[in-house]
mmCIF file as gemmi writes it, N, C-alpha and C atoms, coordinates in Angstrom:
data_model
loop_
_atom_site.group_PDB
_atom_site.id
_atom_site.type_symbol
_atom_site.label_atom_id
_atom_site.label_alt_id
_atom_site.label_comp_id
_atom_site.label_asym_id
_atom_site.label_entity_id
_atom_site.label_seq_id
_atom_site.pdbx_PDB_ins_code
_atom_site.Cartn_x
_atom_site.Cartn_y
_atom_site.Cartn_z
_atom_site.occupancy
_atom_site.B_iso_or_equiv
_atom_site.pdbx_formal_charge
_atom_site.auth_seq_id
_atom_site.auth_asym_id
_atom_site.pdbx_PDB_model_num
ATOM 1 N N . MET Axp A 1 ? -75.877 73.125 -132.099 1 0 ? 1 A 1
ATOM 2 C CA . MET Axp A 1 ? -76.573 72.129 -132.875 1 0 ? 1 A 1
ATOM 3 C C . MET Axp A 1 ? -78.078 72.372 -132.881 1 0 ? 1 A 1
ATOM 4 N N . LYS Axp A 2 ? -78.576 72.956 -131.811 1 0 ? 2 A 1
ATOM 5 C CA . LYS Axp A 2 ? -80 73.294 -131.784 1 0 ? 2 A 1
ATOM 6 C C . LYS Axp A 2 ? -80.329 74.321 -132.859 1 0 ? 2 A 1
ATOM 7 N N . MET Axp A 3 ? -79.386 75.235 -133.097 1 0 ? 3 A 1
ATOM 8 C CA . MET Axp A 3 ? -79.62 76.244 -134.141 1 0 ? 3 A 1
ATOM 9 C C . MET Axp A 3 ? -79.678 75.587 -135.511 1 0 ? 3 A 1
ATOM 10 N N . LEU Axp A 4 ? -78.833 74.587 -135.74 1 0 ? 4 A 1
ATOM 11 C CA . LEU Axp A 4 ? -78.85 73.875 -137.014 1 0 ? 4 A 1
ATOM 12 C C . LEU Axp A 4 ? -80.16 73.112 -137.173 1 0 ? 4 A 1
ATOM 13 N N . GLU Axp A 5 ? -80.64 72.493 -136.094 1 0 ? 5 A 1
ATOM 14 C CA . GLU Axp A 5 ? -81.929 71.801 -136.16 1 0 ? 5 A 1
ATOM 15 C C . GLU Axp A 5 ? -83.055 72.784 -136.48 1 0 ? 5 A 1
ATOM 16 N N . SER Axp A 6 ? -83.021 73.952 -135.86 1 0 ? 6 A 1
ATOM 17 C CA . SER Axp A 6 ? -84.033 74.981 -136.145 1 0 ? 6 A 1
ATOM 18 C C . SER Axp A 6 ? -83.955 75.422 -137.594 1 0 ? 6 A 1
ATOM 19 N N . SER Axp A 7 ? -82.75 75.558 -138.089 1 0 ? 7 A 1
ATOM 20 C CA . SER Axp A 7 ? -82.539 75.953 -139.483 1 0 ? 7 A 1
ATOM 21 C C . SER Axp A 7 ? -83.11 74.906 -140.434 1 0 ? 7 A 1
ATOM 22 N N . ILE Axp A 8 ? -82.933 73.631 -140.094 1 0 ? 8 A 1
ATOM 23 C CA . ILE Axp A 8 ? -83.474 72.548 -140.926 1 0 ? 8 A 1
ATOM 24 C C . ILE Axp A 8 ? -84.998 72.604 -140.929 1 0 ? 8 A 1
ATOM 25 N N . HIS Axp A 9 ? -85.588 72.813 -139.773 1 0 ? 9 A 1
ATOM 26 C CA . HIS Axp A 9 ? -87.056 72.931 -139.692 1 0 ? 9 A 1
ATOM 27 C C . HIS Axp A 9 ? -87.548 74.097 -140.552 1 0 ? 9 A 1
ATOM 28 N N . GLN Axp A 10 ? -86.833 75.205 -140.516 1 0 ? 10 A 1
ATOM 29 C CA . GLN Axp A 10 ? -87.218 76.381 -141.302 1 0 ? 10 A 1
ATOM 30 C C . GLN Axp A 10 ? -87.181 76.071 -142.801 1 0 ? 10 A 1
ATOM 31 N N . VAL Axp A 11 ? -86.131 75.396 -143.235 1 0 ? 11 A 1
ATOM 32 C CA . VAL Axp A 11 ? -86.003 75.059 -144.661 1 0 ? 11 A 1
ATOM 33 C C . VAL Axp A 11 ? -87.101 74.079 -145.073 1 0 ? 11 A 1
ATOM 34 N N . ILE Axp A 12 ? -87.442 73.147 -144.193 1 0 ? 12 A 1
ATOM 35 C CA . ILE Axp A 12 ? -88.538 72.207 -144.485 1 0 ? 12 A 1
ATOM 36 C C . ILE Axp A 12 ? -89.843 72.977 -144.669 1 0 ? 12 A 1
ATOM 37 N N . GLU Axp A 13 ? -90.102 73.915 -143.781 1 0 ? 13 A 1
ATOM 38 C CA . GLU Axp A 13 ? -91.318 74.727 -143.899 1 0 ? 13 A 1
ATOM 39 C C . GLU Axp A 13 ? -91.324 75.52 -145.203 1 0 ? 13 A 1
ATOM 40 N N . GLU Axp A 14 ? -90.18 76.066 -145.586 1 0 ? 14 A 1
ATOM 41 C CA . GLU Axp A 14 ? -90.093 76.818 -146.838 1 0 ? 14 A 1
ATOM 42 C C . GLU Axp A 14 ? -90.354 75.912 -148.035 1 0 ? 14 A 1
ATOM 43 N N . SER Axp A 15 ? -89.854 74.69 -147.977 1 0 ? 15 A 1
ATOM 44 C CA . SER Axp A 15 ? -90.091 73.732 -149.057 1 0 ? 15 A 1
ATOM 45 C C . SER Axp A 15 ? -91.576 73.396 -149.173 1 0 ? 15 A 1
ATOM 46 N N . ILE Axp A 16 ? -92.215 73.162 -148.033 1 0 ? 16 A 1
ATOM 47 C CA . ILE Axp A 16 ? -93.649 72.84 -148.039 1 0 ? 16 A 1
ATOM 48 C C . ILE Axp A 16 ? -94.463 74.013 -148.565 1 0 ? 16 A 1
ATOM 49 N N . LEU Axp A 17 ? -94.11 75.209 -148.145 1 0 ? 17 A 1
ATOM 50 C CA . LEU Axp A 17 ? -94.816 76.4 -148.609 1 0 ? 17 A 1
ATOM 51 C C . LEU Axp A 17 ? -94.656 76.58 -150.123 1 0 ? 17 A 1
ATOM 52 N N . ALA Axp A 18 ? -93.432 76.396 -150.613 1 0 ? 18 A 1
ATOM 53 C CA . ALA Axp A 18 ? -93.19 76.524 -152.053 1 0 ? 18 A 1
ATOM 54 C C . ALA Axp A 18 ? -93.99 75.477 -152.826 1 0 ? 18 A 1
ATOM 55 N N . HIS Axp A 19 ? -94.051 74.274 -152.306 1 0 ? 19 A 1
ATOM 56 C CA . HIS Axp A 19 ? -94.823 73.221 -152.975 1 0 ? 19 A 1
ATOM 57 C C . HIS Axp A 19 ? -96.303 73.577 -153.017 1 0 ? 19 A 1
ATOM 58 N N . SER Axp A 20 ? -96.806 74.136 -151.93 1 0 ? 20 A 1
ATOM 59 C CA . SER Axp A 20 ? -98.223 74.505 -151.896 1 0 ? 20 A 1
ATOM 60 C C . SER Axp A 20 ? -98.546 75.617 -152.896 1 0 ? 20 A 1
ATOM 61 N N . LYS Axp A 21 ? -97.535 76.416 -153.249 1 0 ? 21 A 1
ATOM 62 C CA . LYS Axp A 21 ? -97.709 77.482 -154.244 1 0 ? 21 A 1
ATOM 63 C C . LYS Axp A 21 ? -97.376 76.991 -155.655 1 0 ? 21 A 1
ATOM 64 N N . GLU Axp A 22 ? -97.151 75.67 -155.764 1 0 ? 22 A 1
ATOM 65 C CA . GLU Axp A 22 ? -96.792 75.028 -157.029 1 0 ? 22 A 1
ATOM 66 C C . GLU Axp A 22 ? -95.478 75.566 -157.599 1 0 ? 22 A 1
ATOM 67 N N . GLU Axp A 23 ? -94.591 75.97 -156.722 1 0 ? 23 A 1
ATOM 68 C CA . GLU Axp A 23 ? -93.235 76.376 -157.107 1 0 ? 23 A 1
ATOM 69 C C . GLU Axp A 23 ? -92.333 75.164 -156.875 1 0 ? 23 A 1
ATOM 70 N N . PHE Axp A 24 ? -92.462 74.188 -157.767 1 0 ? 24 A 1
ATOM 71 C CA . PHE Axp A 24 ? -91.86 72.892 -157.541 1 0 ? 24 A 1
ATOM 72 C C . PHE Axp A 24 ? -90.334 72.914 -157.559 1 0 ? 24 A 1
ATOM 73 N N . ARG Axp A 25 ? -89.736 73.741 -158.397 1 0 ? 25 A 1
ATOM 74 C CA . ARG Axp A 25 ? -88.275 73.836 -158.442 1 0 ? 25 A 1
ATOM 75 C C . ARG Axp A 25 ? -87.745 74.387 -157.115 1 0 ? 25 A 1
ATOM 76 N N . VAL Axp A 26 ? -88.382 75.414 -156.597 1 0 ? 26 A 1
ATOM 77 C CA . VAL Axp A 26 ? -87.979 75.998 -155.316 1 0 ? 26 A 1
ATOM 78 C C . VAL Axp A 26 ? -88.167 74.971 -154.203 1 0 ? 26 A 1
ATOM 79 N N . ALA Axp A 27 ? -89.28 74.259 -154.233 1 0 ? 27 A 1
ATOM 80 C CA . ALA Axp A 27 ? -89.558 73.239 -153.215 1 0 ? 27 A 1
ATOM 81 C C . ALA Axp A 27 ? -88.482 72.159 -153.226 1 0 ? 27 A 1
ATOM 82 N N . LEU Axp A 28 ? -88.09 71.723 -154.411 1 0 ? 28 A 1
ATOM 83 C CA . LEU Axp A 28 ? -87.057 70.702 -154.531 1 0 ? 28 A 1
ATOM 84 C C . LEU Axp A 28 ? -85.703 71.221 -154.051 1 0 ? 28 A 1
ATOM 85 N N . ASP Axp A 29 ? -85.376 72.438 -154.423 1 0 ? 29 A 1
ATOM 86 C CA . ASP Axp A 29 ? -84.11 73.033 -153.974 1 0 ? 29 A 1
ATOM 87 C C . ASP Axp A 29 ? -84.055 73.146 -152.454 1 0 ? 29 A 1
ATOM 88 N N . LYS Axp A 30 ? -85.158 73.552 -151.843 1 0 ? 30 A 1
ATOM 89 C CA . LYS Axp A 30 ? -85.226 73.655 -150.386 1 0 ? 30 A 1
ATOM 90 C C . LYS Axp A 30 ? -85.134 72.274 -149.742 1 0 ? 30 A 1
ATOM 91 N N . ALA Axp A 31 ? -85.759 71.282 -150.352 1 0 ? 31 A 1
ATOM 92 C CA . ALA Axp A 31 ? -85.685 69.919 -149.837 1 0 ? 31 A 1
ATOM 93 C C . ALA Axp A 31 ? -84.24 69.419 -149.873 1 0 ? 31 A 1
ATOM 94 N N . LYS Axp A 32 ? -83.543 69.694 -150.966 1 0 ? 32 A 1
ATOM 95 C CA . LYS Axp A 32 ? -82.136 69.297 -151.068 1 0 ? 32 A 1
ATOM 96 C C . LYS Axp A 32 ? -81.292 70.019 -150.03 1 0 ? 32 A 1
ATOM 97 N N . GLU Axp A 33 ? -81.59 71.278 -149.801 1 0 ? 33 A 1
ATOM 98 C CA . GLU Axp A 33 ? -80.876 72.045 -148.787 1 0 ? 33 A 1
ATOM 99 C C . GLU Axp A 33 ? -81.094 71.419 -147.399 1 0 ? 33 A 1
ATOM 100 N N . ALA Axp A 34 ? -82.321 71.005 -147.126 1 0 ? 34 A 1
ATOM 101 C CA . ALA Axp A 34 ? -82.629 70.364 -145.842 1 0 ? 34 A 1
ATOM 102 C C . ALA Axp A 34 ? -81.856 69.059 -145.693 1 0 ? 34 A 1
ATOM 103 N N . VAL Axp A 35 ? -81.76 68.285 -146.765 1 0 ? 35 A 1
ATOM 104 C CA . VAL Axp A 35 ? -80.996 67.031 -146.732 1 0 ? 35 A 1
ATOM 105 C C . VAL Axp A 35 ? -79.533 67.314 -146.401 1 0 ? 35 A 1
ATOM 106 N N . ASN Axp A 36 ? -78.964 68.291 -147.067 1 0 ? 36 A 1
ATOM 107 C CA . ASN Axp A 36 ? -77.556 68.621 -146.823 1 0 ? 36 A 1
ATOM 108 C C . ASN Axp A 36 ? -77.322 69.078 -145.386 1 0 ? 36 A 1
ATOM 109 N N . LYS Axp A 37 ? -78.22 69.894 -144.877 1 0 ? 37 A 1
ATOM 110 C CA . LYS Axp A 37 ? -78.082 70.376 -143.501 1 0 ? 37 A 1
ATOM 111 C C . LYS Axp A 37 ? -78.258 69.238 -142.499 1 0 ? 37 A 1
ATOM 112 N N . GLU Axp A 38 ? -79.182 68.332 -142.774 1 0 ? 38 A 1
ATOM 113 C CA . GLU Axp A 38 ? -79.41 67.222 -141.861 1 0 ? 38 A 1
ATOM 114 C C . GLU Axp A 38 ? -78.198 66.299 -141.843 1 0 ? 38 A 1
ATOM 115 N N . ARG Axp A 39 ? -77.597 66.067 -142.993 1 0 ? 39 A 1
ATOM 116 C CA . ARG Axp A 39 ? -76.377 65.248 -143.057 1 0 ? 39 A 1
ATOM 117 C C . ARG Axp A 39 ? -75.242 65.911 -142.287 1 0 ? 39 A 1
ATOM 118 N N . SER Axp A 40 ? -75.148 67.212 -142.419 1 0 ? 40 A 1
ATOM 119 C CA . SER Axp A 40 ? -74.134 67.958 -141.682 1 0 ? 40 A 1
ATOM 120 C C . SER Axp A 40 ? -74.344 67.823 -140.176 1 0 ? 40 A 1
ATOM 121 N N . LEU Axp A 41 ? -75.593 67.904 -139.751 1 0 ? 41 A 1
ATOM 122 C CA . LEU Axp A 41 ? -75.931 67.754 -138.341 1 0 ? 41 A 1
ATOM 123 C C . LEU Axp A 41 ? -75.538 66.368 -137.834 1 0 ? 41 A 1
ATOM 124 N N . VAL Axp A 42 ? -75.823 65.342 -138.612 1 0 ? 42 A 1
ATOM 125 C CA . VAL Axp A 42 ? -75.476 63.975 -138.223 1 0 ? 42 A 1
ATOM 126 C C . VAL Axp A 42 ? -73.96 63.842 -138.075 1 0 ? 42 A 1
ATOM 127 N N . ARG Axp A 43 ? -73.214 64.396 -139.027 1 0 ? 43 A 1
ATOM 128 C CA . ARG Axp A 43 ? -71.747 64.345 -138.95 1 0 ? 43 A 1
ATOM 129 C C . ARG Axp A 43 ? -71.239 65.047 -137.692 1 0 ? 43 A 1
ATOM 130 N N . GLN Axp A 44 ? -71.8 66.219 -137.402 1 0 ? 44 A 1
ATOM 131 C CA . GLN Axp A 44 ? -71.381 66.965 -136.214 1 0 ? 44 A 1
ATOM 132 C C . GLN Axp A 44 ? -71.654 66.175 -134.942 1 0 ? 44 A 1
ATOM 133 N N . LYS Axp A 45 ? -72.806 65.538 -134.879 1 0 ? 45 A 1
ATOM 134 C CA . LYS Axp A 45 ? -73.15 64.756 -133.687 1 0 ? 45 A 1
ATOM 135 C C . LYS Axp A 45 ? -72.232 63.55 -133.541 1 0 ? 45 A 1
ATOM 136 N N . GLU Axp A 46 ? -71.91 62.907 -134.664 1 0 ? 46 A 1
ATOM 137 C CA . GLU Axp A 46 ? -71.007 61.755 -134.612 1 0 ? 46 A 1
ATOM 138 C C . GLU Axp A 46 ? -69.618 62.178 -134.149 1 0 ? 46 A 1
ATOM 139 N N . GLN Axp A 47 ? -69.144 63.307 -134.666 1 0 ? 47 A 1
ATOM 140 C CA . GLN Axp A 47 ? -67.802 63.774 -134.315 1 0 ? 47 A 1
ATOM 141 C C . GLN Axp A 47 ? -67.713 64.206 -132.856 1 0 ? 47 A 1
ATOM 142 N N . SER Axp A 48 ? -68.779 64.739 -132.326 1 0 ? 48 A 1
ATOM 143 C CA . SER Axp A 48 ? -68.752 65.205 -130.944 1 0 ? 48 A 1
ATOM 144 C C . SER Axp A 48 ? -69.152 64.11 -129.96 1 0 ? 48 A 1
ATOM 145 N N . GLY Axp A 49 ? -69.531 62.943 -130.481 1 0 ? 49 A 1
ATOM 146 C CA . GLY Axp A 49 ? -69.899 61.826 -129.625 1 0 ? 49 A 1
ATOM 147 C C . GLY Axp A 49 ? -71.225 62.009 -128.913 1 0 ? 49 A 1
ATOM 148 N N . MET Axp A 50 ? -72.122 62.77 -129.519 1 0 ? 50 A 1
ATOM 149 C CA . MET Axp A 50 ? -73.415 63.047 -128.888 1 0 ? 50 A 1
ATOM 150 C C . MET Axp A 50 ? -74.447 61.948 -129.13 1 0 ? 50 A 1
ATOM 151 N N . GLY Axp A 51 ? -74.04 60.876 -129.741 1 0 ? 51 A 1
ATOM 152 C CA . GLY Axp A 51 ? -74.983 59.772 -129.931 1 0 ? 51 A 1
ATOM 153 C C . GLY Axp A 51 ? -75.73 59.864 -131.24 1 0 ? 51 A 1
ATOM 154 N N . GLU Axp A 52 ? -76.918 59.307 -131.208 1 0 ? 52 A 1
ATOM 155 C CA . GLU Axp A 52 ? -77.724 59.18 -132.42 1 0 ? 52 A 1
ATOM 156 C C . GLU Axp A 52 ? -78.324 60.512 -132.847 1 0 ? 52 A 1
ATOM 157 N N . SER Axp A 53 ? -78.653 60.557 -134.127 1 0 ? 53 A 1
ATOM 158 C CA . SER Axp A 53 ? -79.297 61.752 -134.66 1 0 ? 53 A 1
ATOM 159 C C . SER Axp A 53 ? -80.794 61.718 -134.346 1 0 ? 53 A 1
ATOM 160 N N . ASN Axp A 54 ? -81.463 62.798 -134.656 1 0 ? 54 A 1
ATOM 161 C CA . ASN Axp A 54 ? -82.894 62.918 -134.443 1 0 ? 54 A 1
ATOM 162 C C . ASN Axp A 54 ? -83.606 62.185 -135.582 1 0 ? 54 A 1
ATOM 163 N N . SER Axp A 55 ? -84.132 60.999 -135.302 1 0 ? 55 A 1
ATOM 164 C CA . SER Axp A 55 ? -84.742 60.192 -136.357 1 0 ? 55 A 1
ATOM 165 C C . SER Axp A 55 ? -86.008 60.84 -136.907 1 0 ? 55 A 1
ATOM 166 N N . ASP Axp A 56 ? -86.73 61.599 -136.082 1 0 ? 56 A 1
ATOM 167 C CA . ASP Axp A 56 ? -87.924 62.299 -136.575 1 0 ? 56 A 1
ATOM 168 C C . ASP Axp A 56 ? -87.534 63.354 -137.6 1 0 ? 56 A 1
ATOM 169 N N . LEU Axp A 57 ? -86.48 64.069 -137.321 1 0 ? 57 A 1
ATOM 170 C CA . LEU Axp A 57 ? -86.008 65.095 -138.244 1 0 ? 57 A 1
ATOM 171 C C . LEU Axp A 57 ? -85.53 64.451 -139.544 1 0 ? 57 A 1
ATOM 172 N N . ALA Axp A 58 ? -84.788 63.371 -139.435 1 0 ? 58 A 1
ATOM 173 C CA . ALA Axp A 58 ? -84.31 62.659 -140.623 1 0 ? 58 A 1
ATOM 174 C C . ALA Axp A 58 ? -85.488 62.182 -141.469 1 0 ? 58 A 1
ATOM 175 N N . PHE Axp A 59 ? -86.532 61.671 -140.811 1 0 ? 59 A 1
ATOM 176 C CA . PHE Axp A 59 ? -87.722 61.196 -141.535 1 0 ? 59 A 1
ATOM 177 C C . PHE Axp A 59 ? -88.403 62.347 -142.272 1 0 ? 59 A 1
ATOM 178 N N . MET Axp A 60 ? -88.521 63.493 -141.604 1 0 ? 60 A 1
ATOM 179 C CA . MET Axp A 60 ? -89.158 64.662 -142.254 1 0 ? 60 A 1
ATOM 180 C C . MET Axp A 60 ? -88.375 65.079 -143.491 1 0 ? 60 A 1
ATOM 181 N N . VAL Axp A 61 ? -87.064 65.093 -143.379 1 0 ? 61 A 1
ATOM 182 C CA . VAL Axp A 61 ? -86.219 65.506 -144.497 1 0 ? 61 A 1
ATOM 183 C C . VAL Axp A 61 ? -86.388 64.55 -145.669 1 0 ? 61 A 1
ATOM 184 N N . ILE Axp A 62 ? -86.382 63.274 -145.388 1 0 ? 62 A 1
ATOM 185 C CA . ILE Axp A 62 ? -86.545 62.273 -146.45 1 0 ? 62 A 1
ATOM 186 C C . ILE Axp A 62 ? -87.933 62.375 -147.074 1 0 ? 62 A 1
ATOM 187 N N . THR Axp A 63 ? -88.945 62.6 -146.268 1 0 ? 63 A 1
ATOM 188 C CA . THR Axp A 63 ? -90.325 62.667 -146.751 1 0 ? 63 A 1
ATOM 189 C C . THR Axp A 63 ? -90.546 63.839 -147.693 1 0 ? 63 A 1
ATOM 190 N N . ILE Axp A 64 ? -89.961 64.999 -147.407 1 0 ? 64 A 1
ATOM 191 C CA . ILE Axp A 64 ? -90.204 66.141 -148.303 1 0 ? 64 A 1
ATOM 192 C C . ILE Axp A 64 ? -89.513 65.974 -149.643 1 0 ? 64 A 1
ATOM 193 N N . CYS Axp A 65 ? -88.534 65.079 -149.702 1 0 ? 65 A 1
ATOM 194 C CA . CYS Axp A 65 ? -87.865 64.816 -150.984 1 0 ? 65 A 1
ATOM 195 C C . CYS Axp A 65 ? -88.682 63.901 -151.877 1 0 ? 65 A 1
ATOM 196 N N . ALA Axp A 66 ? -89.609 63.199 -151.289 1 0 ? 66 A 1
ATOM 197 C CA . ALA Axp A 66 ? -90.394 62.212 -152.048 1 0 ? 66 A 1
ATOM 198 C C . ALA Axp A 66 ? -91.39 62.885 -152.971 1 0 ? 66 A 1
């Protein structure tokens, strides 16, 4: 699960970088990818009984979509 969290952080960084280069379609696609990965992470944590998800990570994912 740590690898998935790292992967989400990487996609968020790619989205921010694309936005800074005014590549808005790429930024949006990366943001959507981050949302999907974060949802997957939440499902995995729920299924394994690991408790709550990382609310900071969830907030970052939601923020880049805005």
